[in-house]
TORVO-181760 format. One record per atom (N, C-alpha, C): x, y, z; chain; residue in three letters; atom name; residue number from 1. Coordinates in Angstrom, 3 decimals, decimal comma. Layout:
<atom <X; Y; Z>; "A"; "ala"; "CA"; NUM>
...
***
This chain:
<atom <20,458; 58,717; 68,660>; "A"; "met"; "N"; 1>
<atom <20,268; 60,157; 68,706>; "A"; "met"; "CA"; 1>
<atom <18,894; 60,546; 68,157>; "A"; "met"; "C"; 1>
<atom <18,454; 59,901; 67,091>; "A"; "asp"; "N"; 2>
<atom <17,158; 60,215; 66,509>; "A"; "asp"; "CA"; 2>
<atom <16,023; 59,871; 67,466>; "A"; "asp"; "C"; 2>
<atom <16,197; 58,789; 68,211>; "A"; "gln"; "N"; 3>
<atom <15,171; 58,416; 69,183>; "A"; "gln"; "CA"; 3>
<atom <15,094; 59,446; 70,298>; "A"; "gln"; "C"; 3>
<atom <16,218; 59,965; 70,736>; "A"; "glu"; "N"; 4>
<atom <16,235; 60,999; 71,777>; "A"; "glu"; "CA"; 4>
<atom <15,523; 62,248; 71,293>; "A"; "glu"; "C"; 4>
<atom <15,785; 62,660; 70,080>; "A"; "ala"; "N"; 5>
<atom <15,142; 63,841; 69,512>; "A"; "ala"; "CA"; 5>
<atom <13,634; 63,617; 69,383>; "A"; "ala"; "C"; 5>
<atom <13,249; 62,422; 68,958>; "A"; "ala"; "N"; 6>
<atom <11,827; 62,115; 68,825>; "A"; "ala"; "CA"; 6>
<atom <11,146; 62,126; 70,183>; "A"; "ala"; "C"; 6>
<atom <11,794; 61,558; 71,193>; "A"; "leu"; "N"; 7>
<atom <11,229; 61,552; 72,548>; "A"; "leu"; "CA"; 7>
<atom <11,122; 62,966; 73,103>; "A"; "leu"; "C"; 7>
<atom <12,142; 63,767; 72,856>; "A"; "arg"; "N"; 8>
<atom <12,131; 65,157; 73,315>; "A"; "arg"; "CA"; 8>
<atom <10,992; 65,924; 72,648>; "A"; "arg"; "C"; 8>
<atom <10,814; 65,711; 71,349>; "A"; "thr"; "N"; 9>
<atom <9,735; 66,365; 70,609>; "A"; "thr"; "CA"; 9>
<atom <8,378; 65,942; 71,146>; "A"; "thr"; "C"; 9>
<atom <8,203; 64,654; 71,405>; "A"; "gln"; "N"; 10>
<atom <6,940; 64,160; 71,960>; "A"; "gln"; "CA"; 10>
<atom <6,673; 64,765; 73,337>; "A"; "gln"; "C"; 10>
<atom <7,700; 64,876; 74,150>; "A"; "ala"; "N"; 11>
<atom <7,551; 65,459; 75,493>; "A"; "ala"; "CA"; 11>
<atom <7,154; 66,931; 75,403>; "A"; "ala"; "C"; 11>
<atom <7,761; 67,666; 74,457>; "A"; "glu"; "N"; 12>
<atom <7,428; 69,080; 74,269>; "A"; "glu"; "CA"; 12>
<atom <5,981; 69,241; 73,808>; "A"; "glu"; "C"; 12>
<atom <5,550; 68,392; 72,899>; "A"; "ile"; "N"; 13>
<atom <4,166; 68,437; 72,412>; "A"; "ile"; "CA"; 13>
<atom <3,200; 68,131; 73,545>; "A"; "ile"; "C"; 13>
<atom <3,503; 67,115; 74,339>; "A"; "ala"; "N"; 14>
<atom <2,645; 66,761; 75,478>; "A"; "ala"; "CA"; 14>
<atom <2,575; 67,898; 76,484>; "A"; "ala"; "C"; 14>
<atom <3,693; 68,550; 76,744>; "A"; "ala"; "N"; 15>
<atom <3,716; 69,672; 77,689>; "A"; "ala"; "CA"; 15>
<atom <2,891; 70,843; 77,165>; "A"; "ala"; "C"; 15>
<atom <2,993; 71,147; 75,878>; "A"; "arg"; "N"; 16>
<atom <2,191; 72,227; 75,288>; "A"; "arg"; "CA"; 16>
<atom <0,713; 71,906; 75,347>; "A"; "arg"; "C"; 16>
<atom <0,358; 70,648; 75,044>; "A"; "asn"; "N"; 17>
<atom <-1,051; 70,243; 75,101>; "A"; "asn"; "CA"; 17>
<atom <-1,601; 70,330; 76,521>; "A"; "asn"; "C"; 17>
<atom <-0,798; 69,920; 77,497>; "A"; "glu"; "N"; 18>
<atom <-1,228; 69,994; 78,896>; "A"; "glu"; "CA"; 18>
<atom <-1,430; 71,450; 79,316>; "A"; "glu"; "C"; 18>
<atom <-0,505; 72,314; 78,934>; "A"; "arg"; "N"; 19>
<atom <-0,610; 73,743; 79,253>; "A"; "arg"; "CA"; 19>
<atom <-1,863; 74,337; 78,627>; "A"; "arg"; "C"; 19>
<atom <-2,097; 74,018; 77,354>; "A"; "arg"; "N"; 20>
<atom <-3,274; 74,518; 76,643>; "A"; "arg"; "CA"; 20>
<atom <-4,557; 74,051; 77,330>; "A"; "arg"; "C"; 20>
<atom <-4,593; 72,799; 77,768>; "A"; "gln"; "N"; 21>
<atom <-5,775; 72,254; 78,430>; "A"; "gln"; "CA"; 21>
<atom <-6,031; 72,942; 79,778>; "A"; "gln"; "C"; 21>
<atom <-4,973; 73,220; 80,516>; "A"; "ile"; "N"; 22>
<atom <-5,111; 73,934; 81,795>; "A"; "ile"; "CA"; 22>
<atom <-5,743; 75,302; 81,560>; "A"; "ile"; "C"; 22>
<atom <-5,248; 76,016; 80,562>; "A"; "ile"; "N"; 23>
<atom <-5,780; 77,352; 80,255>; "A"; "ile"; "CA"; 23>
<atom <-7,235; 77,260; 79,817>; "A"; "ile"; "C"; 23>
<atom <-7,551; 76,312; 78,932>; "A"; "leu"; "N"; 24>
<atom <-8,932; 76,154; 78,470>; "A"; "leu"; "CA"; 24>
<atom <-9,881; 75,817; 79,617>; "A"; "leu"; "C"; 24>
<atom <-9,443; 74,978; 80,536>; "A"; "asn"; "N"; 25>
<atom <-10,274; 74,643; 81,696>; "A"; "asn"; "CA"; 25>
<atom <-10,589; 75,882; 82,518>; "A"; "asn"; "C"; 25>
<atom <-9,605; 76,760; 82,697>; "A"; "glu"; "N"; 26>
<atom <-9,833; 77,985; 83,460>; "A"; "glu"; "CA"; 26>
<atom <-10,711; 78,965; 82,679>; "A"; "glu"; "C"; 26>
<atom <-10,499; 79,073; 81,369>; "A"; "ile"; "N"; 27>
<atom <-11,326; 79,972; 80,548>; "A"; "ile"; "CA"; 27>
<atom <-12,796; 79,564; 80,636>; "A"; "ile"; "C"; 27>
<atom <-13,060; 78,266; 80,658>; "A"; "asn"; "N"; 28>
<atom <-14,443; 77,784; 80,742>; "A"; "asn"; "CA"; 28>
<atom <-15,105; 78,135; 82,066>; "A"; "asn"; "C"; 28>
<atom <-14,331; 78,436; 83,096>; "A"; "lys"; "N"; 29>
<atom <-14,878; 78,797; 84,400>; "A"; "lys"; "CA"; 29>
<atom <-15,222; 80,278; 84,494>; "A"; "lys"; "C"; 29>
<atom <-14,709; 81,078; 83,557>; "A"; "val"; "N"; 30>
<atom <-14,872; 82,527; 83,612>; "A"; "val"; "CA"; 30>
<atom <-15,919; 82,958; 82,594>; "A"; "val"; "C"; 30>
<atom <-16,860; 83,788; 83,042>; "A"; "thr"; "N"; 31>
<atom <-17,874; 84,333; 82,147>; "A"; "thr"; "CA"; 31>
<atom <-17,227; 85,393; 81,260>; "A"; "thr"; "C"; 31>
<atom <-17,419; 85,262; 79,938>; "A"; "lys"; "N"; 32>
<atom <-16,845; 86,248; 79,012>; "A"; "lys"; "CA"; 32>
<atom <-17,395; 87,630; 79,337>; "A"; "lys"; "C"; 32>
<atom <-16,541; 88,629; 79,193>; "A"; "cys"; "N"; 33>
<atom <-16,928; 89,999; 79,511>; "A"; "cys"; "CA"; 33>
<atom <-16,628; 90,905; 78,325>; "A"; "cys"; "C"; 33>
<atom <-17,582; 91,792; 78,031>; "A"; "asp"; "N"; 34>
<atom <-17,379; 92,761; 76,956>; "A"; "asp"; "CA"; 34>
<atom <-17,215; 94,187; 77,480>; "A"; "asp"; "C"; 34>
<atom <-17,288; 94,355; 78,797>; "A"; "gly"; "N"; 35>
<atom <-17,077; 95,662; 79,406>; "A"; "gly"; "CA"; 35>
<atom <-18,273; 96,577; 79,378>; "A"; "gly"; "C"; 35>
<atom <-19,410; 96,096; 78,904>; "A"; "ser"; "N"; 36>
<atom <-20,579; 96,967; 78,756>; "A"; "ser"; "CA"; 36>
<atom <-21,255; 97,321; 80,074>; "A"; "ser"; "C"; 36>
<atom <-21,079; 96,508; 81,101>; "A"; "asp"; "N"; 37>
<atom <-21,726; 96,742; 82,389>; "A"; "asp"; "CA"; 37>
<atom <-20,668; 96,678; 83,495>; "A"; "asp"; "C"; 37>
<atom <-20,501; 97,758; 84,260>; "A"; "pro"; "N"; 38>
<atom <-19,499; 97,760; 85,329>; "A"; "pro"; "CA"; 38>
<atom <-19,660; 96,612; 86,329>; "A"; "pro"; "C"; 38>
<atom <-20,886; 96,210; 86,589>; "A"; "thr"; "N"; 39>
<atom <-21,118; 95,099; 87,512>; "A"; "thr"; "CA"; 39>
<atom <-20,540; 93,808; 86,946>; "A"; "thr"; "C"; 39>
<atom <-20,727; 93,593; 85,644>; "A"; "leu"; "N"; 40>
<atom <-20,171; 92,395; 85,012>; "A"; "leu"; "CA"; 40>
<atom <-18,644; 92,446; 84,952>; "A"; "leu"; "C"; 40>
<atom <-18,094; 93,644; 84,810>; "A"; "val"; "N"; 41>
<atom <-16,636; 93,792; 84,826>; "A"; "val"; "CA"; 41>
<atom <-16,101; 93,385; 86,192>; "A"; "val"; "C"; 41>
<atom <-16,771; 93,839; 87,255>; "A"; "arg"; "N"; 42>
<atom <-16,338; 93,465; 88,609>; "A"; "arg"; "CA"; 42>
<atom <-16,450; 91,954; 88,816>; "A"; "arg"; "C"; 42>
<atom <-17,535; 91,362; 88,317>; "A"; "gln"; "N"; 43>
<atom <-17,715; 89,913; 88,427>; "A"; "gln"; "CA"; 43>
<atom <-16,600; 89,188; 87,672>; "A"; "gln"; "C"; 43>
<atom <-16,287; 89,655; 86,483>; "A"; "trp"; "N"; 44>
<atom <-15,214; 89,059; 85,680>; "A"; "trp"; "CA"; 44>
<atom <-13,891; 89,122; 86,435>; "A"; "trp"; "C"; 44>
<atom <-13,597; 90,271; 87,033>; "A"; "ile"; "N"; 45>
<atom <-12,356; 90,426; 87,799>; "A"; "ile"; "CA"; 45>
<atom <-12,306; 89,417; 88,940>; "A"; "ile"; "C"; 45>
<atom <-13,409; 89,240; 89,632>; "A"; "gln"; "N"; 46>
<atom <-13,445; 88,266; 90,727>; "A"; "gln"; "CA"; 46>
<atom <-13,206; 86,852; 90,210>; "A"; "gln"; "C"; 46>
<atom <-13,817; 86,514; 89,087>; "A"; "glu"; "N"; 47>
<atom <-13,632; 85,177; 88,514>; "A"; "glu"; "CA"; 47>
<atom <-12,187; 84,952; 88,067>; "A"; "glu"; "C"; 47>
<atom <-11,573; 85,969; 87,476>; "A"; "ile"; "N"; 48>
<atom <-10,173; 85,858; 87,054>; "A"; "ile"; "CA"; 48>
<atom <-9,285; 85,650; 88,279>; "A"; "ile"; "C"; 48>
<atom <-9,569; 86,371; 89,344>; "A"; "gln"; "N"; 49>
<atom <-8,753; 86,265; 90,555>; "A"; "gln"; "CA"; 49>
<atom <-8,886; 84,895; 91,208>; "A"; "gln"; "C"; 49>
<atom <-9,974; 84,177; 90,938>; "A"; "leu"; "N"; 50>
<atom <-10,168; 82,842; 91,490>; "A"; "leu"; "CA"; 50>
<atom <-9,463; 81,755; 90,682>; "A"; "leu"; "C"; 50>
<atom <-9,007; 82,105; 89,477>; "A"; "ala"; "N"; 51>
<atom <-8,325; 81,119; 88,625>; "A"; "ala"; "CA"; 51>
<atom <-7,046; 80,663; 89,312>; "A"; "ala"; "C"; 51>
<atom <-6,874; 79,365; 89,357>; "A"; "arg"; "N"; 52>
<atom <-5,703; 78,798; 90,031>; "A"; "arg"; "CA"; 52>
<atom <-5,040; 77,760; 89,131>; "A"; "arg"; "C"; 52>
<atom <-3,807; 77,475; 89,426>; "A"; "gly"; "N"; 53>
<atom <-3,114; 76,388; 88,738>; "A"; "gly"; "CA"; 53>
<atom <-2,558; 76,741; 87,378>; "A"; "gly"; "C"; 53>
<atom <-2,452; 78,029; 87,072>; "A"; "leu"; "N"; 54>
<atom <-1,866; 78,401; 85,792>; "A"; "leu"; "CA"; 54>
<atom <-0,347; 78,276; 85,880>; "A"; "leu"; "C"; 54>
<atom <0,272; 77,718; 84,848>; "A"; "pro"; "N"; 55>
<atom <1,708; 77,416; 84,930>; "A"; "pro"; "CA"; 55>
<atom <2,626; 78,634; 84,958>; "A"; "pro"; "C"; 55>
<atom <2,204; 79,765; 84,374>; "A"; "asp"; "N"; 56>
<atom <3,087; 80,933; 84,325>; "A"; "asp"; "CA"; 56>
<atom <2,271; 82,181; 84,010>; "A"; "asp"; "C"; 56>
<atom <2,934; 83,331; 84,015>; "A"; "asn"; "N"; 57>
<atom <2,257; 84,602; 83,758>; "A"; "asn"; "CA"; 57>
<atom <1,715; 84,673; 82,329>; "A"; "asn"; "C"; 57>
<atom <2,431; 84,077; 81,380>; "A"; "ala"; "N"; 58>
<atom <1,945; 84,073; 79,995>; "A"; "ala"; "CA"; 58>
<atom <0,614; 83,340; 79,898>; "A"; "ala"; "C"; 58>
<atom <0,459; 82,275; 80,662>; "A"; "ala"; "N"; 59>
<atom <-0,817; 81,544; 80,686>; "A"; "ala"; "CA"; 59>
<atom <-1,912; 82,412; 81,278>; "A"; "ala"; "C"; 59>
<atom <-1,573; 83,193; 82,290>; "A"; "ala"; "N"; 60>
<atom <-2,553; 84,104; 82,886>; "A"; "ala"; "CA"; 60>
<atom <-3,009; 85,146; 81,860>; "A"; "ala"; "C"; 60>
<atom <-2,074; 85,651; 81,072>; "A"; "ile"; "N"; 61>
<atom <-2,418; 86,618; 80,020>; "A"; "ile"; "CA"; 61>
<atom <-3,341; 85,951; 79,000>; "A"; "ile"; "C"; 61>
<atom <-3,067; 84,706; 78,638>; "A"; "glu"; "N"; 62>
<atom <-3,937; 83,979; 77,705>; "A"; "glu"; "CA"; 62>
<atom <-5,337; 83,813; 78,294>; "A"; "glu"; "C"; 62>
<atom <-5,422; 83,500; 79,578>; "A"; "leu"; "N"; 63>
<atom <-6,717; 83,367; 80,250>; "A"; "leu"; "CA"; 63>
<atom <-7,468; 84,679; 80,219>; "A"; "leu"; "C"; 63>
<atom <-6,796; 85,753; 80,575>; "A"; "ile"; "N"; 64>
<atom <-7,425; 87,069; 80,610>; "A"; "ile"; "CA"; 64>
<atom <-7,923; 87,455; 79,219>; "A"; "ile"; "C"; 64>
<atom <-7,080; 87,290; 78,219>; "A"; "ser"; "N"; 65>
<atom <-7,453; 87,636; 76,851>; "A"; "ser"; "CA"; 65>
<atom <-8,556; 86,727; 76,317>; "A"; "ser"; "C"; 65>
<atom <-8,486; 85,440; 76,645>; "A"; "gly"; "N"; 66>
<atom <-9,474; 84,487; 76,146>; "A"; "gly"; "CA"; 66>
<atom <-10,849; 84,625; 76,776>; "A"; "gly"; "C"; 66>
<atom <-10,940; 85,369; 77,874>; "A"; "ser"; "N"; 67>
<atom <-12,228; 85,520; 78,553>; "A"; "ser"; "CA"; 67>
<atom <-12,823; 86,908; 78,334>; "A"; "ser"; "C"; 67>
<atom <-12,319; 87,614; 77,334>; "A"; "thr"; "N"; 68>
<atom <-12,846; 88,942; 77,015>; "A"; "thr"; "CA"; 68>
<atom <-13,353; 88,965; 75,575>; "A"; "thr"; "C"; 68>
<atom <-14,180; 89,959; 75,293>; "A"; "cys"; "N"; 69>
<atom <-14,677; 90,141; 73,931>; "A"; "cys"; "CA"; 69>
<atom <-15,040; 91,615; 73,727>; "A"; "cys"; "C"; 69>
<atom <-15,337; 91,964; 72,512>; "A"; "gly"; "N"; 70>
<atom <-15,784; 93,313; 72,186>; "A"; "gly"; "CA"; 70>
<atom <-14,796; 94,404; 72,550>; "A"; "gly"; "C"; 70>
<atom <-15,344; 95,543; 72,997>; "A"; "ala"; "N"; 71>
<atom <-14,522; 96,696; 73,345>; "A"; "ala"; "CA"; 71>
<atom <-13,576; 96,384; 74,492>; "A"; "ala"; "C"; 71>
<atom <-14,000; 95,521; 75,398>; "A"; "phe"; "N"; 72>
<atom <-13,182; 95,135; 76,538>; "A"; "phe"; "CA"; 72>
<atom <-11,902; 94,451; 76,051>; "A"; "phe"; "C"; 72>
<atom <-12,056; 93,533; 75,113>; "A"; "lys"; "N"; 73>
<atom <-10,898; 92,818; 74,551>; "A"; "lys"; "CA"; 73>
<atom <-10,007; 93,770; 73,767>; "A"; "lys"; "C"; 73>
<atom <-10,616; 94,675; 72,988>; "A"; "leu"; "N"; 74>
<atom <-9,825; 95,629; 72,209>; "A"; "leu"; "CA"; 74>
<atom <-8,981; 96,510; 73,118>; "A"; "leu"; "C"; 74>
<atom <-9,569; 96,984; 74,212>; "A"; "glu"; "N"; 75>
<atom <-8,830; 97,819; 75,156>; "A"; "glu"; "CA"; 75>
<atom <-7,706; 97,033; 75,820>; "A"; "glu"; "C"; 75>
<atom <-8,012; 95,804; 76,209>; "A"; "leu"; "N"; 76>
<atom <-6,998; 94,947; 76,821>; "A"; "leu"; "CA"; 76>
<atom <-5,829; 94,720; 75,861>; "A"; "leu"; "C"; 76>
<atom <-6,132; 94,361; 74,621>; "A"; "glu"; "N"; 77>
<atom <-5,083; 94,088; 73,641>; "A"; "glu"; "CA"; 77>
<atom <-4,266; 95,343; 73,335>; "A"; "glu"; "C"; 77>
<atom <-4,926; 96,512; 73,284>; "A"; "ala"; "N"; 78>
<atom <-4,194; 97,766; 73,057>; "A"; "ala"; "CA"; 78>
<atom <-3,251; 98,045; 74,227>; "A"; "ala"; "C"; 78>
<atom <-3,723; 97,815; 75,448>; "A"; "phe"; "N"; 79>
<atom <-2,887; 98,005; 76,635>; "A"; "phe"; "CA"; 79>
<atom <-1,688; 97,067; 76,607>; "A"; "phe"; "C"; 79>
<atom <-1,925; 95,800; 76,302>; "A"; "leu"; "N"; 80>
<atom <-0,836; 94,821; 76,260>; "A"; "leu"; "CA"; 80>
<atom <0,163; 95,138; 75,153>; "A"; "leu"; "C"; 80>
<atom <-0,328; 95,654; 74,033>; "A"; "ala"; "N"; 81>
<atom <0,553; 95,990; 72,909>; "A"; "ala"; "CA"; 81>
<atom <1,501; 97,136; 73,259>; "A"; "ala"; "C"; 81>
<atom <1,099; 97,987; 74,185>; "A"; "gln"; "N"; 82>
<atom <1,932; 99,117; 74,598>; "A"; "gln"; "CA"; 82>
<atom <3,059; 98,701; 75,543>; "A"; "gln"; "C"; 82>
<atom <2,978; 97,495; 76,081>; "A"; "gln"; "N"; 83>
<atom <3,976; 97,022; 77,036>; "A"; "gln"; "CA"; 83>
<atom <5,184; 96,453; 76,304>; "A"; "gln"; "C"; 83>
<atom <6,333; 96,521; 76,943>; "A"; "ser"; "N"; 84>
<atom <7,553; 96,020; 76,296>; "A"; "ser"; "CA"; 84>
<atom <7,554; 94,496; 76,179>; "A"; "ser"; "C"; 84>
<atom <6,942; 93,800; 77,142>; "A"; "asn"; "N"; 85>
<atom <6,845; 92,342; 77,092>; "A"; "asn"; "CA"; 85>
<atom <5,438; 91,936; 77,525>; "A"; "asn"; "C"; 85>
<atom <4,608; 91,646; 76,586>; "A"; "arg"; "N"; 86>
<atom <3,199; 91,313; 76,837>; "A"; "arg"; "CA"; 86>
<atom <3,037; 90,231; 77,905>; "A"; "arg"; "C"; 86>
<atom <3,854; 89,196; 77,841>; "A"; "asp"; "N"; 87>
<atom <3,708; 88,062; 78,747>; "A"; "asp"; "CA"; 87>
<atom <4,203; 88,345; 80,164>; "A"; "asp"; "C"; 87>
<atom <4,828; 89,478; 80,386>; "A"; "ala"; "N"; 88>
<atom <5,339; 89,807; 81,720>; "A"; "ala"; "CA"; 88>
<atom <4,458; 90,821; 82,455>; "A"; "ala"; "C"; 88>
<atom <3,392; 91,290; 81,819>; "A"; "val"; "N"; 89>
<atom <2,519; 92,283; 82,459>; "A"; "val"; "CA"; 89>
<atom <1,810; 91,630; 83,640>; "A"; "val"; "C"; 89>
<atom <1,830; 92,302; 84,761>; "A"; "leu"; "N"; 90>
<atom <1,220; 91,772; 85,980>; "A"; "leu"; "CA"; 90>
<atom <-0,292; 91,969; 85,978>; "A"; "leu"; "C"; 90>
<atom <-0,995; 91,034; 86,608>; "A"; "trp"; "N"; 91>
<atom <-2,445; 91,086; 86,718>; "A"; "trp"; "CA"; 91>
<atom <-2,890; 92,394; 87,362>; "A"; "trp"; "C"; 91>
<atom <-2,184; 92,847; 88,392>; "A"; "glu"; "N"; 92>
<atom <-2,579; 94,071; 89,092>; "A"; "glu"; "CA"; 92>
<atom <-2,594; 95,265; 88,138>; "A"; "glu"; "C"; 92>
<atom <-1,633; 95,329; 87,224>; "A"; "asp"; "N"; 93>
<atom <-1,585; 96,424; 86,256>; "A"; "asp"; "CA"; 93>
<atom <-2,746; 96,335; 85,267>; "A"; "asp"; "C"; 93>
<atom <-3,033; 95,126; 84,806>; "A"; "ile"; "N"; 94>
<atom <-4,155; 94,922; 83,883>; "A"; "ile"; "CA"; 94>
<atom <-5,464; 95,286; 84,578>; "A"; "ile"; "C"; 94>
<atom <-5,643; 94,777; 85,792>; "A"; "arg"; "N"; 95>
<atom <-6,866; 95,031; 86,577>; "A"; "arg"; "CA"; 95>
<atom <-7,084; 96,528; 86,761>; "A"; "arg"; "C"; 95>
<atom <-6,045; 97,235; 87,182>; "A"; "thr"; "N"; 96>
<atom <-6,147; 98,675; 87,402>; "A"; "thr"; "CA"; 96>
<atom <-6,530; 99,399; 86,118>; "A"; "thr"; "C"; 96>
<atom <-5,890; 99,044; 85,034>; "A"; "his"; "N"; 97>
<atom <-6,181; 99,704; 83,752>; "A"; "his"; "CA"; 97>
<atom <-7,634; 99,481; 83,334>; "A"; "his"; "C"; 97>
<atom <-8,095; 98,226; 83,406>; "A"; "leu"; "N"; 98>
<atom <-9,470; 97,935; 82,973>; "A"; "leu"; "CA"; 98>
<atom <-10,503; 98,558; 83,907>; "A"; "leu"; "C"; 98>
<atom <-10,214; 98,604; 85,187>; "A"; "leu"; "N"; 99>
<atom <-11,131; 99,284; 86,121>; "A"; "leu"; "CA"; 99>
<atom <-11,246; 100,761; 85,775>; "A"; "leu"; "C"; 99>
<atom <-10,125; 101,398; 85,495>; "A"; "gln"; "N"; 100>
<atom <-10,146; 102,815; 85,150>; "A"; "gln"; "CA"; 100>
<atom <-10,912; 103,075; 83,857>; "A"; "gln"; "C"; 100>
<atom <-10,779; 102,164; 82,905>; "A"; "cys"; "N"; 101>
<atom <-11,437; 102,358; 81,607>; "A"; "cys"; "CA"; 101>
<atom <-12,930; 102,022; 81,627>; "A"; "cys"; "C"; 101>
<atom <-13,316; 100,980; 82,368>; "A"; "phe"; "N"; 102>
<atom <-14,674; 100,460; 82,228>; "A"; "phe"; "CA"; 102>
<atom <-15,539; 100,559; 83,467>; "A"; "phe"; "C"; 102>
<atom <-14,962; 100,859; 84,610>; "A"; "val"; "N"; 103>
<atom <-15,786; 100,899; 85,817>; "A"; "val"; "CA"; 103>
<atom <-15,895; 102,324; 86,318>; "A"; "val"; "C"; 103>
<atom <-14,817; 102,843; 86,830>; "A"; "ser"; "N"; 104>
<atom <-14,869; 104,176; 87,394>; "A"; "ser"; "CA"; 104>
<atom <-13,462; 104,631; 87,704>; "A"; "ser"; "C"; 104>
<atom <-13,245; 105,920; 87,572>; "A"; "ala"; "N"; 105>
<atom <-11,953; 106,459; 87,965>; "A"; "ala"; "CA"; 105>
<atom <-11,812; 106,417; 89,482>; "A"; "ala"; "C"; 105>
<atom <-12,959; 106,368; 90,181>; "A"; "asp"; "N"; 106>
<atom <-12,950; 106,351; 91,637>; "A"; "asp"; "CA"; 106>
<atom <-13,512; 105,028; 92,133>; "A"; "asp"; "C"; 106>
<atom <-12,706; 103,993; 92,055>; "A"; "his"; "N"; 107>
<atom <-13,117; 102,658; 92,473>; "A"; "his"; "CA"; 107>
<atom <-13,436; 102,618; 93,969>; "A"; "his"; "C"; 107>
<atom <-12,717; 103,398; 94,761>; "A"; "ala"; "N"; 108>
<atom <-12,950; 103,431; 96,212>; "A"; "ala"; "CA"; 108>
<atom <-14,346; 103,960; 96,515>; "A"; "ala"; "C"; 108>
<atom <-14,816; 104,903; 95,722>; "A"; "glu"; "N"; 109>
<atom <-16,164; 105,464; 95,934>; "A"; "glu"; "CA"; 109>
<atom <-17,232; 104,384; 95,764>; "A"; "glu"; "C"; 109>
<atom <-17,045; 103,504; 94,819>; "A"; "phe"; "N"; 110>
<atom <-17,973; 102,395; 94,619>; "A"; "phe"; "CA"; 110>
<atom <-18,062; 101,540; 95,881>; "A"; "phe"; "C"; 110>
<atom <-16,902; 101,192; 96,450>; "A"; "his"; "N"; 111>
<atom <-16,884; 100,362; 97,642>; "A"; "his"; "CA"; 111>
<atom <-17,489; 101,083; 98,846>; "A"; "his"; "C"; 111>
<atom <-17,282; 102,386; 98,921>; "A"; "arg"; "N"; 112>
<atom <-17,909; 103,175; 99,994>; "A"; "arg"; "CA"; 112>
<atom <-19,425; 103,097; 99,869>; "A"; "arg"; "C"; 112>
<atom <-19,931; 103,165; 98,649>; "A"; "gly"; "N"; 113>
<atom <-21,381; 103,068; 98,412>; "A"; "gly"; "CA"; 113>
<atom <-21,921; 101,728; 98,839>; "A"; "gly"; "C"; 113>
<atom <-21,172; 100,670; 98,570>; "A"; "leu"; "N"; 114>
<atom <-21,602; 99,339; 99,011>; "A"; "leu"; "CA"; 114>
<atom <-21,662; 99,242; 100,532>; "A"; "leu"; "C"; 114>
<atom <-20,686; 99,813; 101,191>; "A"; "leu"; "N"; 115>
<atom <-20,680; 99,800; 102,661>; "A"; "leu"; "CA"; 115>
<atom <-21,853; 100,613; 103,224>; "A"; "leu"; "C"; 115>
<atom <-22,184; 101,706; 102,562>; "A"; "thr"; "N"; 116>
<atom <-23,296; 102,520; 103,013>; "A"; "thr"; "CA"; 116>
<atom <-24,612; 101,768; 102,915>; "A"; "thr"; "C"; 116>
<atom <-24,779; 100,991; 101,844>; "A"; "lys"; "N"; 117>
<atom <-26,004; 100,202; 101,654>; "A"; "lys"; "CA"; 117>
<atom <-26,104; 99,176; 102,737>; "A"; "lys"; "C"; 117>
***
């Protein structure tokens, strides 16, 4: 019985380490964002959307939080704290909130301007 418990514990530790490594690999691919420049916020959003292979939504939240800093991170953490289950918040909700706070209330207008150019 003790050997089974030890093996189970080792397997759990290995699984946590693998999960942590997956998240760190994705965080290293994303440029940290502080929200100071709307263009950089849009770039950050694109990089987050390209992240693949995350094991679950909680890992996605860790990636999003780990790739932010400054006022951007504070706003993100305040938004997540208001939710009933931080790890269940969908990317679309986070994206919409951060766009409204740091880019523009009229995101469609930005895209119209790009098409005009």
